[in-house]
N, C-alpha and C positions, 0 to 999 in steps of 0.2 A: 529299570523299574524299581520301582522301590521295596523295601524287604516286608517280608508277609509279619515276618515281626516288629513292625513298626509301630509306635506307640506315639499318641494323640504328642504327649508331653513333647515329646522329640521335635517334633512337627512347629508347636507353636510357641516352645519357650527360645528367647533369640542368648538371654544369657550374655549380652556384650559380647557375642560371636554372630557370623552370618549363618544362619540354617536354610533347611529348606526352604523356606520360605520367604528368603535374603530374596530382595525387589533390588537391582539397582538403579532402577529409575534412567533407563538409558535415553529415553527422551530429550533429557537434563543435561547430559553430559558429564554428568559427576566424578565418573570415575577417569573420564577421561581429561576434564580438567588439574585432579591430581597429578595424573600419569606428565600429564604436560609439563607442570609445575616443578619436579622431579627431574627431569630433563633440562630444564631453563635454567631455575636455582634464581640466587642472585636479590631475590624480596625473602618476605616475610609471607606464609602463605596463613591466612584465617579463613577455617573453614566454619562457618556459622549454621545455625539451626535450633530453631527451637528444641524444650527439654523431649526429650526421650522420641526423635524425631530420627533417629538411628547417624547420627553424622559422626559417633566413635563406631560404629560396624562397618559404615562407609571408608573409612581411613581405615580400621584394620582389614578391611578386605585389598585393598588395594598394597597400604603399608603391615606387613604383618607386624608383631611383638621384635621376634627375630632380626628384621630387617630394618629395624630403628631405634633409638632410645627414648621409651616412652617415659614422662613425666606426667604427675598426677598437681591438678594446680588448687587440689583441697590439701597437700601437704608443704604448701611451700609459703611460708609466713613469712621469709625475708631473704636477702641476694644467697647469704648464707647457705641457707636449705638447698636453694637451687644447682648452689655449686657443689653442695656436698652429695646431693643425690647423683648430678652426672658423674661425679669422681668416683662413685659407687660403683655407677652401670659402667666406666670404663675400667674397673678395676686399677683403680692409679692409689699410688701409696705417696704421701705427703712427705715423711720423714726418708731422707738420702745418709747410709753412712758411710763414711769414708777412712782407712785405715790403713796404716803406714808400717812395714816393717823393716827390719837392718840386721843383716845376722852377720859376727863375726864370726870366720869360720877358721882352726887349725885343724889339719890332719895329723895322725899320730897311729905309729904303727908297733904291734905288739908281736911279740914272739915269742915260743914256747915248745915244749914237746907231748905227746902224750903217749902211753901205751896201753895197749888193749890187744888180746889172745893172743900174748906172744909178741905182738908187733911192737915196731917203736916207728915212731915218725916227728916230724918238728909242722908246725903251723906258723902261717905268719897273716895278721889283722888290720886291716888299715879303717881307721875309725874319723870321725868328725867329730871334733868339739868345739864349745865355742858357747857364744850369749847371742840371744836373739832380743833386740830389741824396735819397737815399735810405739805409734800412736793411734788413734780411733779416736775421732768426732762424727755428730749426729748432725744434721743443720736438716731443719724443716721448713719447707716450702712452702708461699700461701697457694692456698687451693683452687683459688680463680687463676695464677700465673700457668697449675698446672695444668686445670684445665682447658684452659685456651690455649695452651699448647697443641694441646691431643687432639683438640675440636677443629683447630685452623687447618681446613682442606677434607674434613671428614667425608666421606662419601656417604655413609649412612645419615638420615635425617635424622633430627632432635622435635620428635613432637609433645607438645604437653597440651594435655587434655584439662577441658574446665578452666582454663587461661581465667577467666574472670571470676575466679574463686579467690585470684589471685589479690590481695591489698592493690592500689592503686599503685599505691606510691614504690613500690616493688615493682609489679608490672615495668614502672621506668626504670629503675635499675637495672632492671634482666635485660631490656631493651637497649638501653645505653651500651649496656656492658657487651654485649652481642655483636651491634647492628656495625662495624667494621667487617666482625667474621663473614656477615651475612652480605655485603657487600664483595667479598670476599669468593664465596659462592656455595657460603654453608647453610644446608637449607634449614629451617625452621616450620614446623606448623604450628598451629596456633586452633585449639576448638574451643569455642565461646555460640552463647546465647547469641542470638541477633541483635540485642539492643545493644551487647556489647562488644560488636565485630569488630568498631574500628577502635577499641580501646588501645589498642598497638601507635595508631595515630594523635588518638587523643593525649596520651603521656610523652608523646615525644614528637612534633611537629617536622624535624628531619627527615621519620621514616615517611611522610608524605610522597606518593608516588612508589613506594619501596615494600609497599605490600596490598599483594593480590586477595582480591577474598571469592571464596567459593560458598554461595547459601547453596544451603540445603534445604530450607524453606518447608512450607506445610505441603502435609502429602494431602495430593487429589483424593476423592475419593474413587475415580479409577483406579488411582496408584494400591489406594486399601483394600478393591477389591481383588487387586494379585494378589495377596495373601490368603483373602480365601480361599481363591481360585484353586491356588496352586496347593495348598496344607487340604483343603477336601480331595481333590483328586487322586493326592498320594497317597487318602488315607480311604479311599474308596468310600466318599460319604457323599450321596447328592443333595444340591439344592437349586429345589424348581425353579425356573425363573432368577436367581439369585436374589431372590427373598428376604432371608433369612441376612446372608451378606450386604445386602444394602443396606438394613437397620441397622447392623452394627456398624458400619461403614460411616453414618451418618450420627452416629453416639459417640466415635472415636476421637475427635477434637484433634482430628488430621496428625494423630499422633500411631505410627505401626506399632507399638509397644501395649497401646491399649486394645488393637484390633487383632491383635496377637493374645491378648489376656481373652478374650471377648470368645474367641474361635474355637478356643481351648475351653473354655468355661460349660461353651454351646453343647458343643462334643461331650463335656462329663453331664450336663443336664440331660442329657439323651440316654447317659446309660453308654458310652462307649469311650472305651481307654485305649485300645488298641485298631491297628488298620483290620478292615473286614474282607472277608475271604470274596465275599463279591458282593456288589453297589447295595448302600442302600441308604435310606431317603432322611435326615434332617426334619425335626419337626419344631415348629417355634414354640418357646416359653411363656409364659406370661410376661410380659415386659416390663410391668414397672417391679414387680418382683427381683427378676434376672438382674436390671440394672441397679433399683437401691442396694440390692446384696455384693454388686462388685463395686461398691464404695468402698475408696480403701479405708482403712482404721486410723492412719497415720493423717489420713488428711483430715480425716474429723480434727486430730489429734490438732493440728495447723488451724483450723476451722477454728476451734474452741479459744485458742491462745488469740487468733485476730479479733473475735468478738470479747474478750474481754478486754482486751489494749491492754496498755504497760499502767501500774498500780497506781492510784491516786489517793490521797486523804477523803475527798468528799465521793459523795454520789454524780454519778453525773445524771443527764436530766434524759429525761423517758423521752419521747418523742412516739404519735401516735400514726400508726401505719393504717390506709386505707382497707386492708385484712382486718384491724380489729385489736393487732397487737400492737404492744409496747416495748421499745428498744430503746439503747442509748446511740451516742452517733455513731457508734463501733457497727453498733448490729442493723442501722440503719442502713451504712454503707455497703458490708457485706448480701444485705437483703440487695441494694438497688445495683450489685454490681451481676449476682445475679438474674437480678431481673433481665437484662440484656441480651442472656442467653446462655452461660453468658459469654461475652465476647472476650480475645486471650488480649488483649488491646486496648486500653478505655481511655480516651482523654479528656482531662479534666470536664469537659462542656458535656459529653455523655454521661459520666456520672452525674456531673447537675444534673441533667433533664431524667435520667432514670430515678435518682431521687424526689422530684419535681410527682411524677408519674405513682410511687408507691406511700407518700411521705400523705397523712390526710391535714396538717397542719404545717406552718412557716418550714422551706426550706434553709437549713443552717451554713453559717456565710461561706464563701470562697474561702482566708483563712483558716478556718474551720476544719474545712472538707481536707485542704491540701495538710494543715497538720495531724489528722489523721491519715492519712496517706502515706506521710513518709513517716509514721510511730510504727504504721503497718510494715512495709519494706523494712527498718530495722530490726521488727519482732521476728520478721519472716530468716533472717539473716543472722541474729546473734541468737536468737531461744531455737531455731529448729535446725536438726538435724538436713544434711543434704542440702537439696539446688532449692532457694529462697522460692518458696509457690508463689510470691509476689515483688515487683521489683517498681520502685517508682521514679521516674527520674523525670525530680524538679526543673530542669533545665527544658525538659519537654515538654510537661506538663501532663503527663503521660502515665498509664499504671496497666502495666506486663502481667499479665499472668501466666509465668514461666513451666508453671509444671500442669502439661494435661490432666495428669490425676487427680489434680483439685479444681481443676473447671470443674471435671467432672461429677465431683463432689458438688461444689456448687449445684449440679444441675439437679443430682438425684438425693445425696447422702444429705444433705440444709433442709430435706421437706420433713 
């Protein structure tokens, strides 16, 4: 039974760790796949899924931080960072001190007499005299050699979260440096977004067949509804016919984080912050206002930077939309992306079709659109903190909206 003092925030704030509303998505056997990998090994495991869909929470639920060596991809910019971070986790020392002592000993006997209170006596004492000579030197061991020795045969897995944050050339160095240890049984788990799930194979062809995939994937509406049902039941809130939960799930962009936040804010909107003593009915807010207020200011900053584009000396051509507004090509492309719903993965052809639907004038050339998508992707990676909100894969000619909060902003905040 739930605690009578249970607070709404404790139920619906994940904080990167499992909560009352943690959903193992048992029909997908995700936790079982992780445990199978830990039993078998001899490969690198790539756990992939869209941002804020619970990849890290899933892995932590199976492998707590105390049972593994967790590294953050965002803090690794060189191969040396990788080795140094692991050395710190393993409490290794790279300086080894050697000393040698040589002692020349000589025994000497001393004799004498004493008088105390009328008593007389003799004493005899033997002493060691001599010189001590020695040498001392310090040798520094290369950190990579030290770490490789320590992790060879290691039972605890190494988990690299946000592997896609690591520069690709550094990914290659890491994979090449540890692949022989992986073949010897070292468990290595990398967590990445879906379109970067195969980075391990991309950077090192010899890993083909040596990478096991676990795809967390987007959450279904039924799985998102489980968050609301479990949470509301624990707090004694009623949602008649699950009508409110259904609406929240439809707006969550398949993200459990967004769903949890919506549930939290809905409870607060109804004036509840704690578990109730008896069942109470939740009522619907004014939905347009509710969702508009939920759009993150961080996402607005990202939107404004992408809409502005890179700085240039001349003004860009203004293009007229069917809505009557005028925007440059960056604004047009963001408007077109939003026009699709937005979808979280858009091919060039889908973006071009959306541009045609919203523009009152001629559509821009393919090369111009591709250059803008590449520029947006660069801005998202270089000028914004955290997960890039968009990522354009030129090879696949596909734009990915990596952050569901940004997709949500395009639907509600950009209005």
